[in-house]
mmCIF file of the N, C-alpha and C atoms, coordinates in Angstrom:
data_MODEL
# 
_entry.id   MODEL 
# 
loop_
_atom_site.group_PDB 
_atom_site.id 
_atom_site.type_symbol 
_atom_site.label_atom_id 
_atom_site.label_alt_id 
_atom_site.label_comp_id 
_atom_site.label_asym_id 
_atom_site.label_entity_id 
_atom_site.label_seq_id 
_atom_site.pdbx_PDB_ins_code 
_atom_site.Cartn_x 
_atom_site.Cartn_y 
_atom_site.Cartn_z 
_atom_site.occupancy 
_atom_site.B_iso_or_equiv 
_atom_site.pdbx_formal_charge 
_atom_site.auth_seq_id 
_atom_site.auth_comp_id 
_atom_site.auth_asym_id 
_atom_site.auth_atom_id 
_atom_site.pdbx_PDB_model_num 
ATOM 1   N N  . MET A 1 1  ? 51.253 -165.518 -98.874 1.00 0.00 ? 1  MET A N  1 
ATOM 2   C CA . MET A 1 1  ? 52.168 -165.742 -97.753 1.00 0.00 ? 1  MET A CA 1 
ATOM 3   C C  . MET A 1 1  ? 51.706 -167.148 -97.015 1.00 0.00 ? 1  MET A C  1 
ATOM 4   N N  . VAL A 1 2  ? 52.849 -167.627 -96.710 1.00 0.00 ? 2  VAL A N  1 
ATOM 5   C CA . VAL A 1 2  ? 52.684 -169.033 -96.176 1.00 0.00 ? 2  VAL A CA 1 
ATOM 6   C C  . VAL A 1 2  ? 53.226 -168.973 -94.684 1.00 0.00 ? 2  VAL A C  1 
ATOM 7   N N  . ASN A 1 3  ? 52.299 -169.136 -93.657 1.00 0.00 ? 3  ASN A N  1 
ATOM 8   C CA . ASN A 1 3  ? 52.838 -168.893 -92.299 1.00 0.00 ? 3  ASN A CA 1 
ATOM 9   C C  . ASN A 1 3  ? 52.736 -170.374 -91.510 1.00 0.00 ? 3  ASN A C  1 
ATOM 10  N N  . GLU A 1 4  ? 52.024 -171.177 -92.291 1.00 0.00 ? 4  GLU A N  1 
ATOM 11  C CA . GLU A 1 4  ? 51.911 -172.521 -91.591 1.00 0.00 ? 4  GLU A CA 1 
ATOM 12  C C  . GLU A 1 4  ? 52.135 -173.741 -92.500 1.00 0.00 ? 4  GLU A C  1 
ATOM 13  N N  . GLY A 1 5  ? 52.505 -174.776 -92.280 1.00 0.00 ? 5  GLY A N  1 
ATOM 14  C CA . GLY A 1 5  ? 52.344 -176.084 -93.018 1.00 0.00 ? 5  GLY A CA 1 
ATOM 15  C C  . GLY A 1 5  ? 52.603 -177.227 -92.344 1.00 0.00 ? 5  GLY A C  1 
ATOM 16  N N  . LYS A 1 6  ? 52.310 -178.378 -93.075 1.00 0.00 ? 6  LYS A N  1 
ATOM 17  C CA . LYS A 1 6  ? 52.421 -179.668 -92.457 1.00 0.00 ? 6  LYS A CA 1 
ATOM 18  C C  . LYS A 1 6  ? 53.816 -180.138 -92.538 1.00 0.00 ? 6  LYS A C  1 
ATOM 19  N N  . GLY A 1 7  ? 54.592 -180.502 -91.555 1.00 0.00 ? 7  GLY A N  1 
ATOM 20  C CA . GLY A 1 7  ? 55.855 -180.856 -91.295 1.00 0.00 ? 7  GLY A CA 1 
ATOM 21  C C  . GLY A 1 7  ? 55.971 -182.298 -90.909 1.00 0.00 ? 7  GLY A C  1 
ATOM 22  N N  . ARG A 1 8  ? 57.100 -182.799 -90.571 1.00 0.00 ? 8  ARG A N  1 
ATOM 23  C CA . ARG A 1 8  ? 57.146 -184.277 -89.769 1.00 0.00 ? 8  ARG A CA 1 
ATOM 24  C C  . ARG A 1 8  ? 58.362 -184.147 -89.011 1.00 0.00 ? 8  ARG A C  1 
ATOM 25  N N  . LEU A 1 9  ? 58.323 -184.788 -87.934 1.00 0.00 ? 9  LEU A N  1 
ATOM 26  C CA . LEU A 1 9  ? 59.472 -185.094 -87.100 1.00 0.00 ? 9  LEU A CA 1 
ATOM 27  C C  . LEU A 1 9  ? 59.631 -186.627 -86.956 1.00 0.00 ? 9  LEU A C  1 
ATOM 28  N N  . PHE A 1 10 ? 60.735 -186.983 -87.465 1.00 0.00 ? 10 PHE A N  1 
ATOM 29  C CA . PHE A 1 10 ? 61.064 -188.275 -87.552 1.00 0.00 ? 10 PHE A CA 1 
ATOM 30  C C  . PHE A 1 10 ? 62.535 -188.791 -86.957 1.00 0.00 ? 10 PHE A C  1 
ATOM 31  N N  . ARG A 1 11 ? 62.605 -189.978 -86.744 1.00 0.00 ? 11 ARG A N  1 
ATOM 32  C CA . ARG A 1 11 ? 63.824 -190.636 -86.292 1.00 0.00 ? 11 ARG A CA 1 
ATOM 33  C C  . ARG A 1 11 ? 64.616 -191.411 -87.195 1.00 0.00 ? 11 ARG A C  1 
ATOM 34  N N  . ARG A 1 12 ? 65.865 -191.184 -87.569 1.00 0.00 ? 12 ARG A N  1 
ATOM 35  C CA . ARG A 1 12 ? 66.521 -191.601 -88.330 1.00 0.00 ? 12 ARG A CA 1 
ATOM 36  C C  . ARG A 1 12 ? 67.043 -192.886 -87.864 1.00 0.00 ? 12 ARG A C  1 
ATOM 37  N N  . LYS A 1 13 ? 67.718 -193.956 -88.687 1.00 0.00 ? 13 LYS A N  1 
ATOM 38  C CA . LYS A 1 13 ? 68.312 -195.382 -88.458 1.00 0.00 ? 13 LYS A CA 1 
ATOM 39  C C  . LYS A 1 13 ? 69.512 -195.052 -87.310 1.00 0.00 ? 13 LYS A C  1 
ATOM 40  N N  . ASP A 1 14 ? 70.302 -193.959 -87.649 1.00 0.00 ? 14 ASP A N  1 
ATOM 41  C CA . ASP A 1 14 ? 71.300 -193.819 -86.489 1.00 0.00 ? 14 ASP A CA 1 
ATOM 42  C C  . ASP A 1 14 ? 70.842 -193.029 -85.363 1.00 0.00 ? 14 ASP A C  1 
ATOM 43  N N  . GLY A 1 15 ? 69.434 -193.117 -84.998 1.00 0.00 ? 15 GLY A N  1 
ATOM 44  C CA . GLY A 1 15 ? 68.951 -192.364 -83.745 1.00 0.00 ? 15 GLY A CA 1 
ATOM 45  C C  . GLY A 1 15 ? 68.811 -191.164 -83.623 1.00 0.00 ? 15 GLY A C  1 
ATOM 46  N N  . LYS A 1 16 ? 69.194 -190.149 -84.628 1.00 0.00 ? 16 LYS A N  1 
ATOM 47  C CA . LYS A 1 16 ? 69.113 -188.864 -84.725 1.00 0.00 ? 16 LYS A CA 1 
ATOM 48  C C  . LYS A 1 16 ? 67.385 -188.429 -85.063 1.00 0.00 ? 16 LYS A C  1 
ATOM 49  N N  . TYR A 1 17 ? 67.118 -187.446 -84.525 1.00 0.00 ? 17 TYR A N  1 
ATOM 50  C CA . TYR A 1 17 ? 65.681 -186.773 -84.884 1.00 0.00 ? 17 TYR A CA 1 
ATOM 51  C C  . TYR A 1 17 ? 66.170 -185.658 -85.886 1.00 0.00 ? 17 TYR A C  1 
ATOM 52  N N  . LEU A 1 18 ? 65.150 -185.615 -86.777 1.00 0.00 ? 18 LEU A N  1 
ATOM 53  C CA . LEU A 1 18 ? 64.947 -184.420 -87.578 1.00 0.00 ? 18 LEU A CA 1 
ATOM 54  C C  . LEU A 1 18 ? 63.577 -183.935 -87.763 1.00 0.00 ? 18 LEU A C  1 
ATOM 55  N N  . ILE A 1 19 ? 63.594 -182.562 -88.118 1.00 0.00 ? 19 ILE A N  1 
ATOM 56  C CA . ILE A 1 19 ? 62.440 -181.767 -88.353 1.00 0.00 ? 19 ILE A CA 1 
ATOM 57  C C  . ILE A 1 19 ? 62.190 -181.546 -89.796 1.00 0.00 ? 19 ILE A C  1 
ATOM 58  N N  . TYR A 1 20 ? 61.397 -181.744 -90.547 1.00 0.00 ? 20 TYR A N  1 
ATOM 59  C CA . TYR A 1 20 ? 61.103 -181.419 -91.846 1.00 0.00 ? 20 TYR A CA 1 
ATOM 60  C C  . TYR A 1 20 ? 60.302 -180.329 -92.118 1.00 0.00 ? 20 TYR A C  1 
ATOM 61  N N  . LEU A 1 21 ? 60.594 -179.353 -92.741 1.00 0.00 ? 21 LEU A N  1 
ATOM 62  C CA . LEU A 1 21 ? 59.962 -178.179 -92.855 1.00 0.00 ? 21 LEU A CA 1 
ATOM 63  C C  . LEU A 1 21 ? 59.410 -178.123 -94.446 1.00 0.00 ? 21 LEU A C  1 
ATOM 64  N N  . PRO A 1 22 ? 58.077 -177.822 -94.461 1.00 0.00 ? 22 PRO A N  1 
ATOM 65  C CA . PRO A 1 22 ? 57.735 -177.689 -96.085 1.00 0.00 ? 22 PRO A CA 1 
ATOM 66  C C  . PRO A 1 22 ? 58.594 -176.749 -96.981 1.00 0.00 ? 22 PRO A C  1 
ATOM 67  N N  . LYS A 1 23 ? 58.722 -176.847 -98.125 1.00 0.00 ? 23 LYS A N  1 
ATOM 68  C CA . LYS A 1 23 ? 59.526 -175.840 -98.948 1.00 0.00 ? 23 LYS A CA 1 
ATOM 69  C C  . LYS A 1 23 ? 58.860 -174.595 -98.826 1.00 0.00 ? 23 LYS A C  1 
ATOM 70  N N  . ASP A 1 24 ? 57.680 -174.599 -99.148 1.00 0.00 ? 24 ASP A N  1 
ATOM 71  C CA . ASP A 1 24 ? 56.816 -173.376 -99.438 1.00 0.00 ? 24 ASP A CA 1 
ATOM 72  C C  . ASP A 1 24 ? 57.002 -172.472 -98.010 1.00 0.00 ? 24 ASP A C  1 
ATOM 73  N N  . LEU A 1 25 ? 56.855 -173.144 -96.929 1.00 0.00 ? 25 LEU A N  1 
ATOM 74  C CA . LEU A 1 25 ? 57.066 -172.319 -95.683 1.00 0.00 ? 25 LEU A CA 1 
ATOM 75  C C  . LEU A 1 25 ? 58.360 -171.933 -95.414 1.00 0.00 ? 25 LEU A C  1 
ATOM 76  N N  . ALA A 1 26 ? 59.454 -172.707 -95.590 1.00 0.00 ? 26 ALA A N  1 
ATOM 77  C CA . ALA A 1 26 ? 60.962 -172.358 -95.347 1.00 0.00 ? 26 ALA A CA 1 
ATOM 78  C C  . ALA A 1 26 ? 61.171 -171.261 -96.582 1.00 0.00 ? 26 ALA A C  1 
ATOM 79  N N  . GLU A 1 27 ? 60.593 -171.119 -97.737 1.00 0.00 ? 27 GLU A N  1 
ATOM 80  C CA . GLU A 1 27 ? 60.899 -170.156 -98.651 1.00 0.00 ? 27 GLU A CA 1 
ATOM 81  C C  . GLU A 1 27 ? 60.084 -168.938 -98.700 1.00 0.00 ? 27 GLU A C  1 
ATOM 82  N N  . ASP A 1 28 ? 59.137 -168.839 -97.928 1.00 0.00 ? 28 ASP A N  1 
ATOM 83  C CA . ASP A 1 28 ? 58.361 -167.686 -97.719 1.00 0.00 ? 28 ASP A CA 1 
ATOM 84  C C  . ASP A 1 28 ? 59.009 -166.432 -97.475 1.00 0.00 ? 28 ASP A C  1 
ATOM 85  N N  . SER A 1 29 ? 58.599 -165.156 -98.033 1.00 0.00 ? 29 SER A N  1 
ATOM 86  C CA . SER A 1 29 ? 59.495 -163.962 -97.699 1.00 0.00 ? 29 SER A CA 1 
ATOM 87  C C  . SER A 1 29 ? 59.329 -163.749 -96.347 1.00 0.00 ? 29 SER A C  1 
ATOM 88  N N  . MET A 1 30 ? 58.393 -164.048 -95.725 1.00 0.00 ? 30 MET A N  1 
ATOM 89  C CA . MET A 1 30 ? 58.295 -163.731 -94.273 1.00 0.00 ? 30 MET A CA 1 
ATOM 90  C C  . MET A 1 30 ? 58.877 -164.889 -93.114 1.00 0.00 ? 30 MET A C  1 
ATOM 91  N N  . PHE A 1 31 ? 59.467 -165.968 -93.871 1.00 0.00 ? 31 PHE A N  1 
ATOM 92  C CA . PHE A 1 31 ? 60.144 -166.778 -92.804 1.00 0.00 ? 31 PHE A CA 1 
ATOM 93  C C  . PHE A 1 31 ? 61.324 -166.107 -92.034 1.00 0.00 ? 31 PHE A C  1 
ATOM 94  N N  . PRO A 1 32 ? 61.392 -166.388 -90.630 1.00 0.00 ? 32 PRO A N  1 
ATOM 95  C CA . PRO A 1 32 ? 62.253 -165.786 -89.976 1.00 0.00 ? 32 PRO A CA 1 
ATOM 96  C C  . PRO A 1 32 ? 63.891 -166.206 -90.250 1.00 0.00 ? 32 PRO A C  1 
ATOM 97  N N  . PHE A 1 33 ? 64.191 -167.246 -90.756 1.00 0.00 ? 33 PHE A N  1 
ATOM 98  C CA . PHE A 1 33 ? 65.549 -167.596 -90.739 1.00 0.00 ? 33 PHE A CA 1 
ATOM 99  C C  . PHE A 1 33 ? 65.737 -167.484 -92.462 1.00 0.00 ? 33 PHE A C  1 
ATOM 100 N N  . LYS A 1 34 ? 66.642 -166.705 -92.769 1.00 0.00 ? 34 LYS A N  1 
ATOM 101 C CA . LYS A 1 34 ? 66.837 -166.355 -94.491 1.00 0.00 ? 34 LYS A CA 1 
ATOM 102 C C  . LYS A 1 34 ? 68.165 -166.709 -94.477 1.00 0.00 ? 34 LYS A C  1 
ATOM 103 N N  . GLY A 1 35 ? 68.518 -167.196 -95.773 1.00 0.00 ? 35 GLY A N  1 
ATOM 104 C CA . GLY A 1 35 ? 69.969 -166.922 -96.073 1.00 0.00 ? 35 GLY A CA 1 
ATOM 105 C C  . GLY A 1 35 ? 70.859 -167.962 -95.271 1.00 0.00 ? 35 GLY A C  1 
ATOM 106 N N  . TYR A 1 36 ? 70.458 -169.047 -94.927 1.00 0.00 ? 36 TYR A N  1 
ATOM 107 C CA . TYR A 1 36 ? 71.272 -170.120 -94.053 1.00 0.00 ? 36 TYR A CA 1 
ATOM 108 C C  . TYR A 1 36 ? 71.145 -171.301 -94.987 1.00 0.00 ? 36 TYR A C  1 
ATOM 109 N N  . GLU A 1 37 ? 72.279 -171.955 -95.214 1.00 0.00 ? 37 GLU A N  1 
ATOM 110 C CA . GLU A 1 37 ? 72.240 -173.450 -95.508 1.00 0.00 ? 37 GLU A CA 1 
ATOM 111 C C  . GLU A 1 37 ? 72.266 -174.409 -94.193 1.00 0.00 ? 37 GLU A C  1 
ATOM 112 N N  . SER A 1 38 ? 72.879 -173.734 -93.129 1.00 0.00 ? 38 SER A N  1 
ATOM 113 C CA . SER A 1 38 ? 72.917 -174.320 -91.876 1.00 0.00 ? 38 SER A CA 1 
ATOM 114 C C  . SER A 1 38 ? 72.857 -173.493 -90.662 1.00 0.00 ? 38 SER A C  1 
ATOM 115 N N  . LEU A 1 39 ? 72.124 -173.507 -89.799 1.00 0.00 ? 39 LEU A N  1 
ATOM 116 C CA . LEU A 1 39 ? 71.815 -172.659 -88.715 1.00 0.00 ? 39 LEU A CA 1 
ATOM 117 C C  . LEU A 1 39 ? 71.667 -173.428 -87.133 1.00 0.00 ? 39 LEU A C  1 
ATOM 118 N N  . LYS A 1 40 ? 72.713 -172.856 -86.228 1.00 0.00 ? 40 LYS A N  1 
ATOM 119 C CA . LYS A 1 40 ? 72.346 -173.527 -84.904 1.00 0.00 ? 40 LYS A CA 1 
ATOM 120 C C  . LYS A 1 40 ? 71.078 -172.775 -84.424 1.00 0.00 ? 40 LYS A C  1 
ATOM 121 N N  . VAL A 1 41 ? 70.078 -173.543 -83.864 1.00 0.00 ? 41 VAL A N  1 
ATOM 122 C CA . VAL A 1 41 ? 68.982 -173.140 -83.189 1.00 0.00 ? 41 VAL A CA 1 
ATOM 123 C C  . VAL A 1 41 ? 68.955 -173.634 -81.882 1.00 0.00 ? 41 VAL A C  1 
ATOM 124 N N  . ARG A 1 42 ? 68.134 -173.073 -80.977 1.00 0.00 ? 42 ARG A N  1 
ATOM 125 C CA . ARG A 1 42 ? 67.666 -173.510 -80.083 1.00 0.00 ? 42 ARG A CA 1 
ATOM 126 C C  . ARG A 1 42 ? 66.027 -174.195 -79.923 1.00 0.00 ? 42 ARG A C  1 
ATOM 127 N N  . ILE A 1 43 ? 65.788 -175.366 -79.434 1.00 0.00 ? 43 ILE A N  1 
ATOM 128 C CA . ILE A 1 43 ? 64.480 -175.747 -79.506 1.00 0.00 ? 43 ILE A CA 1 
ATOM 129 C C  . ILE A 1 43 ? 63.919 -176.203 -77.811 1.00 0.00 ? 43 ILE A C  1 
ATOM 130 N N  . LYS A 1 44 ? 62.959 -175.637 -77.572 1.00 0.00 ? 44 LYS A N  1 
ATOM 131 C CA . LYS A 1 44 ? 62.530 -175.901 -76.016 1.00 0.00 ? 44 LYS A CA 1 
ATOM 132 C C  . LYS A 1 44 ? 61.174 -176.254 -76.459 1.00 0.00 ? 44 LYS A C  1 
ATOM 133 N N  . PHE A 1 45 ? 60.327 -176.503 -75.118 1.00 0.00 ? 45 PHE A N  1 
ATOM 134 C CA . PHE A 1 45 ? 59.198 -176.961 -75.028 1.00 0.00 ? 45 PHE A CA 1 
ATOM 135 C C  . PHE A 1 45 ? 59.073 -176.733 -73.392 1.00 0.00 ? 45 PHE A C  1 
ATOM 136 N N  . GLU A 1 46 ? 57.609 -176.508 -73.204 1.00 0.00 ? 46 GLU A N  1 
ATOM 137 C CA . GLU A 1 46 ? 57.016 -176.623 -71.732 1.00 0.00 ? 46 GLU A CA 1 
ATOM 138 C C  . GLU A 1 46 ? 56.269 -177.745 -71.504 1.00 0.00 ? 46 GLU A C  1 
ATOM 139 N N  . LEU A 1 47 ? 56.289 -178.422 -70.306 1.00 0.00 ? 47 LEU A N  1 
ATOM 140 C CA . LEU A 1 47 ? 55.814 -179.608 -69.704 1.00 0.00 ? 47 LEU A CA 1 
ATOM 141 C C  . LEU A 1 47 ? 54.286 -179.362 -70.118 1.00 0.00 ? 47 LEU A C  1 
ATOM 142 N N  . GLY A 1 48 ? 53.820 -180.565 -70.753 1.00 0.00 ? 48 GLY A N  1 
ATOM 143 C CA . GLY A 1 48 ? 52.352 -180.557 -70.635 1.00 0.00 ? 48 GLY A CA 1 
ATOM 144 C C  . GLY A 1 48 ? 51.760 -179.921 -72.034 1.00 0.00 ? 48 GLY A C  1 
ATOM 145 N N  . ASP A 1 49 ? 52.632 -179.173 -72.854 1.00 0.00 ? 49 ASP A N  1 
ATOM 146 C CA . ASP A 1 49 ? 52.102 -178.431 -73.847 1.00 0.00 ? 49 ASP A CA 1 
ATOM 147 C C  . ASP A 1 49 ? 52.678 -179.427 -75.001 1.00 0.00 ? 49 ASP A C  1 
ATOM 148 N N  . ASP A 1 50 ? 51.845 -179.231 -76.214 1.00 0.00 ? 50 ASP A N  1 
ATOM 149 C CA . ASP A 1 50 ? 52.309 -179.562 -77.495 1.00 0.00 ? 50 ASP A CA 1 
ATOM 150 C C  . ASP A 1 50 ? 52.891 -178.886 -78.603 1.00 0.00 ? 50 ASP A C  1 
ATOM 151 N N  . LYS A 1 51 ? 53.875 -177.942 -78.059 1.00 0.00 ? 51 LYS A N  1 
ATOM 152 C CA . LYS A 1 51 ? 54.192 -176.908 -79.102 1.00 0.00 ? 51 LYS A CA 1 
ATOM 153 C C  . LYS A 1 51 ? 55.914 -176.956 -78.970 1.00 0.00 ? 51 LYS A C  1 
ATOM 154 N N  . LEU A 1 52 ? 56.773 -176.740 -80.057 1.00 0.00 ? 52 LEU A N  1 
ATOM 155 C CA . LEU A 1 52 ? 58.018 -176.753 -79.720 1.00 0.00 ? 52 LEU A CA 1 
ATOM 156 C C  . LEU A 1 52 ? 58.278 -175.002 -80.229 1.00 0.00 ? 52 LEU A C  1 
ATOM 157 N N  . VAL A 1 53 ? 59.285 -174.420 -79.458 1.00 0.00 ? 53 VAL A N  1 
ATOM 158 C CA . VAL A 1 53 ? 59.642 -173.122 -79.835 1.00 0.00 ? 53 VAL A CA 1 
ATOM 159 C C  . VAL A 1 53 ? 60.826 -173.233 -80.609 1.00 0.00 ? 53 VAL A C  1 
ATOM 160 N N  . ILE A 1 54 ? 61.233 -172.874 -81.918 1.00 0.00 ? 54 ILE A N  1 
ATOM 161 C CA . ILE A 1 54 ? 62.772 -172.883 -82.609 1.00 0.00 ? 54 ILE A CA 1 
ATOM 162 C C  . ILE A 1 54 ? 63.017 -171.310 -82.484 1.00 0.00 ? 54 ILE A C  1 
ATOM 163 N N  . GLU A 1 55 ? 64.306 -170.985 -82.208 1.00 0.00 ? 55 GLU A N  1 
ATOM 164 C CA . GLU A 1 55 ? 64.862 -169.835 -82.142 1.00 0.00 ? 55 GLU A CA 1 
ATOM 165 C C  . GLU A 1 55 ? 66.154 -169.937 -82.500 1.00 0.00 ? 55 GLU A C  1 
ATOM 166 N N  . LYS A 1 56 ? 66.788 -168.724 -83.204 1.00 0.00 ? 56 LYS A N  1 
ATOM 167 C CA . LYS A 1 56 ? 68.117 -168.655 -83.578 1.00 0.00 ? 56 LYS A CA 1 
ATOM 168 C C  . LYS A 1 56 ? 68.945 -168.706 -82.490 1.00 0.00 ? 56 LYS A C  1 
ATOM 169 N N  . TRP A 1 57 ? 70.032 -169.469 -82.425 1.00 0.00 ? 57 TRP A N  1 
ATOM 170 C CA . TRP A 1 57 ? 71.137 -169.714 -81.164 1.00 0.00 ? 57 TRP A CA 1 
ATOM 171 C C  . TRP A 1 57 ? 72.119 -168.435 -81.250 1.00 0.00 ? 57 TRP A C  1 
ATOM 172 N N  . ASP A 1 58 ? 72.157 -167.509 -80.357 1.00 0.00 ? 58 ASP A N  1 
ATOM 173 C CA . ASP A 1 58 ? 72.929 -166.550 -80.137 1.00 0.00 ? 58 ASP A CA 1 
ATOM 174 C C  . ASP A 1 58 ? 74.415 -167.194 -79.768 1.00 0.00 ? 58 ASP A C  1 
ATOM 175 N N  . LYS A 1 59 ? 75.524 -166.414 -80.737 1.00 0.00 ? 59 LYS A N  1 
ATOM 176 C CA . LYS A 1 59 ? 76.893 -166.866 -80.597 1.00 0.00 ? 59 LYS A CA 1 
ATOM 177 C C  . LYS A 1 59 ? 77.106 -166.984 -78.838 1.00 0.00 ? 59 LYS A C  1 
ATOM 178 N N  . GLY A 1 60 ? 76.767 -165.871 -78.112 1.00 0.00 ? 60 GLY A N  1 
ATOM 179 C CA . GLY A 1 60 ? 77.301 -165.819 -76.702 1.00 0.00 ? 60 GLY A CA 1 
ATOM 180 C C  . GLY A 1 60 ? 76.639 -166.788 -75.655 1.00 0.00 ? 60 GLY A C  1 
ATOM 181 N N  . GLU A 1 61 ? 75.733 -167.792 -76.097 1.00 0.00 ? 61 GLU A N  1 
ATOM 182 C CA . GLU A 1 61 ? 75.041 -168.556 -75.539 1.00 0.00 ? 61 GLU A CA 1 
ATOM 183 C C  . GLU A 1 61 ? 75.692 -169.758 -74.881 1.00 0.00 ? 61 GLU A C  1 
ATOM 184 N N  . GLY A 1 62 ? 76.953 -170.146 -74.968 1.00 0.00 ? 62 GLY A N  1 
ATOM 185 C CA . GLY A 1 62 ? 77.603 -171.069 -74.461 1.00 0.00 ? 62 GLY A CA 1 
ATOM 186 C C  . GLY A 1 62 ? 77.951 -172.423 -75.852 1.00 0.00 ? 62 GLY A C  1 
ATOM 187 N N  . ALA A 1 63 ? 78.507 -173.409 -75.178 1.00 0.00 ? 63 ALA A N  1 
ATOM 188 C CA . ALA A 1 63 ? 78.894 -174.482 -76.242 1.00 0.00 ? 63 ALA A CA 1 
ATOM 189 C C  . ALA A 1 63 ? 77.811 -175.364 -77.029 1.00 0.00 ? 63 ALA A C  1 
ATOM 190 N N  . ASP A 1 64 ? 78.030 -176.201 -77.817 1.00 0.00 ? 64 ASP A N  1 
ATOM 191 C CA . ASP A 1 64 ? 77.026 -176.783 -78.521 1.00 0.00 ? 64 ASP A CA 1 
ATOM 192 C C  . ASP A 1 64 ? 76.482 -177.697 -77.664 1.00 0.00 ? 64 ASP A C  1 
# 
């Protein structure tokens, strides 16, 4: 089971930011997001913390 990996946060030339997830992590049988080619997610953090929380965006939570 792979529940941790080294990823990367980077900025593209067009100014957008992307988060890279290692293939082994994303394809692990216990990875929480399965069967999606694209998925809307909510990303949040707390001030002073060095962690991001990524969770599936529910349909009833408003516009993009």
